[in-house]
C-alpha positions as CSV (number, residue, x, y, z in Angstrom):
1,M,4.9,92.4,-46.0
2,T,2.6,89.5,-47.3
3,E,3.8,86.0,-45.8
4,T,4.7,83.7,-49.0
5,P,2.4,80.7,-49.4
6,I,3.3,77.7,-48.8
7,F,2.1,73.9,-50.6
8,R,2.2,71.2,-48.3
9,L,0.7,67.4,-48.9
10,S,1.7,64.1,-47.3
11,R,0.7,60.8,-48.3
12,R,1.9,57.6,-46.4
13,F,3.3,54.8,-49.0
14,A,2.7,51.1,-47.9
15,A,6.7,50.9,-50.4
16,P,10.0,50.9,-48.3
17,P,11.9,54.3,-49.0
18,R,14.2,53.0,-51.4
19,L,11.7,51.9,-54.1
20,L,10.2,55.5,-53.8
21,W,13.8,57.2,-54.0
22,S,13.7,54.8,-57.0
23,A,10.3,55.8,-58.5
24,Y,11.8,60.0,-58.1
25,T,15.4,59.1,-59.3
26,E,15.4,56.9,-62.3
27,P,13.8,57.8,-65.7
28,E,12.7,54.3,-66.5
29,R,10.1,54.0,-63.3
30,L,9.8,57.9,-63.1
31,R,8.0,57.7,-66.5
32,L,5.4,54.9,-65.5
33,W,3.9,57.5,-62.8
34,W,5.1,60.7,-63.5
35,G,2.5,63.6,-64.2
36,P,-1.7,64.4,-64.9
37,R,-3.5,60.9,-65.4
38,G,-4.2,60.6,-69.0
39,F,-1.0,62.1,-70.3
40,R,1.7,60.9,-72.1
41,W,5.3,60.5,-71.8
42,V,7.4,62.1,-74.9
43,R,10.6,63.1,-72.9
44,G,12.4,62.5,-69.8
45,D,16.0,63.6,-69.4
46,L,17.2,62.8,-66.0
47,D,20.5,64.2,-64.8
48,L,20.4,63.2,-60.9
49,R,23.5,66.0,-59.0
50,Q,23.0,69.1,-57.7
51,Q,22.2,71.9,-60.3
52,G,21.3,68.5,-62.7
53,T,18.5,68.6,-64.2
54,F,15.0,66.3,-65.5
55,F,13.9,67.9,-68.3
56,Y,10.0,66.4,-69.2
57,G,7.3,66.3,-71.9
58,M,3.8,65.2,-71.6
59,K,1.2,65.4,-74.5
60,A,-2.0,66.0,-72.7
61,P,-5.1,63.5,-73.9
62,E,-6.3,64.7,-77.8
63,E,-9.7,65.6,-76.0
64,A,-7.9,67.6,-73.6
65,G,-6.7,69.3,-76.5
66,G,-3.2,67.2,-77.1
67,A,-0.5,70.2,-76.1
68,I,2.8,68.9,-75.1
69,M,3.6,70.9,-72.0
70,W,7.5,71.4,-70.8
71,G,9.3,70.7,-67.5
72,K,12.3,71.0,-65.4
73,W,13.5,70.6,-61.8
74,T,16.8,71.6,-61.2
75,F,18.1,69.8,-58.3
76,R,19.5,71.3,-55.1
77,D,19.8,68.9,-52.6
78,I,20.0,65.1,-52.7
79,V,20.1,62.9,-49.9
80,A,19.0,59.3,-50.5
81,P,17.4,57.5,-47.4
82,T,18.6,54.9,-46.0
83,V,16.7,52.1,-44.1
84,A,16.8,54.2,-40.7
85,A,16.8,57.7,-42.1
86,S,14.9,60.0,-44.7
87,G,16.2,61.2,-47.4
88,V,15.2,64.8,-49.9
89,L,14.7,65.8,-52.9
90,S,14.8,69.6,-53.0
91,F,14.8,71.9,-56.5
92,T,13.3,74.5,-58.5
93,V,10.5,73.6,-60.8
94,S,9.4,75.7,-64.0
95,F,7.4,74.6,-67.2
96,T,9.3,75.5,-70.1
97,D,9.3,75.7,-73.6
98,P,10.6,72.6,-75.6
99,D,14.3,73.6,-75.4
100,G,14.2,74.1,-71.4
101,Q,13.6,77.5,-71.4
102,A,11.6,78.8,-68.9
103,I,8.3,80.2,-68.8
104,R,5.0,81.3,-67.7
105,H,2.7,78.6,-67.0
106,P,0.5,78.0,-70.3
107,M,-3.2,78.2,-68.8
108,S,-1.8,80.6,-66.0
109,P,0.1,83.8,-67.2
110,T,0.5,85.1,-63.2
111,W,1.4,81.8,-61.8
112,P,5.2,82.6,-60.8
113,L,7.7,81.5,-63.0
114,A,10.0,79.0,-60.2
115,L,8.5,77.1,-57.4
116,L,10.8,75.3,-54.5
117,S,9.4,72.2,-53.8
118,T,10.8,69.9,-51.5
119,T,10.2,66.3,-50.7
120,T,11.1,64.0,-48.0
121,F,11.1,60.7,-47.9
122,V,10.3,59.4,-44.1
123,V,11.1,55.9,-42.8
124,D,7.5,55.1,-41.2
125,E,7.0,51.8,-39.6
126,G,7.6,49.5,-42.2
127,G,7.0,52.0,-45.1
128,T,7.5,55.6,-45.8
129,R,5.4,59.3,-45.7
130,L,6.3,61.0,-48.5
131,D,6.5,64.9,-47.1
132,C,6.0,67.7,-49.8
133,T,5.7,71.4,-50.0
134,A,6.1,74.1,-52.7
135,V,6.7,77.8,-52.5
136,P,7.2,80.0,-55.5
137,I,10.8,82.1,-55.8
138,D,11.1,85.5,-56.3
139,A,7.8,85.6,-56.7
140,T,5.8,88.9,-57.0
141,P,2.9,89.8,-54.8
142,E,0.0,89.0,-57.6
143,E,2.1,85.6,-58.5
144,Q,2.0,84.8,-54.7
145,A,-2.0,85.9,-54.6
146,T,-1.9,82.9,-57.3
147,F,-0.4,80.5,-55.8
148,A,-1.9,80.7,-53.0
149,A,-5.4,81.2,-54.9
150,G,-4.5,77.7,-56.5
151,M,-4.0,75.4,-53.7
152,D,-7.3,73.4,-54.1
153,S,-6.0,72.5,-57.0
154,L,-2.4,71.7,-56.6
155,H,-3.8,69.6,-54.2
156,Q,-5.8,67.5,-56.7
157,G,-3.3,67.6,-59.1
158,W,-0.4,66.0,-57.4
159,S,-3.1,63.8,-55.0
160,G,-3.9,62.1,-58.7
161,T,-0.2,62.2,-59.5
162,L,0.4,60.3,-56.3
163,N,-2.2,57.8,-56.4
164,Q,-0.9,56.9,-59.5
165,L,2.7,56.7,-57.9
166,E,1.0,54.3,-55.4
167,E,-0.2,51.6,-58.4
168,Y,3.0,52.3,-59.6
169,L,4.4,50.9,-56.3
170,T,2.4,48.8,-55.9
171,R,2.7,47.0,-59.4
172,A,6.6,46.9,-58.9
173,Q,6.5,45.4,-55.2
174,A,4.1,42.2,-56.9
175,A,6.9,42.0,-59.5
């Protein structure tokens, strides 16, 4: 049996855990940083409870085709961080159609249909460290191989998204 590939990424932010939590869990904040650079937020419905969802749409820049990409998180674990204790958000994540039904990755037909993503908000010497993981759920060996082969792309995409989060946190703390 092949070992399930695991995506891992950590980043430390010079911001308190509650601000990072708010950035992830409040739609009016989330829309200011979530997604690939240059994409425009077109929808973001957030129901933060177990089995609740975050359903979103983002429009690609015209030079990249201008298509709208849809996605959905379905929450599993929701534990807000405190001044002294870490928090966690875990959720399944899928690409979807405009009605929120899971579909294959628009550019990769062998990408897993769903991933289990976990973000831990770790209190870290006056700041916060985000530890992010993702693993395919019920994936075939071919889907697991596609996911494993996409690790560099995942790191690039997530690093860019977290760069936008860092920019948002800087603006939020300066306000």
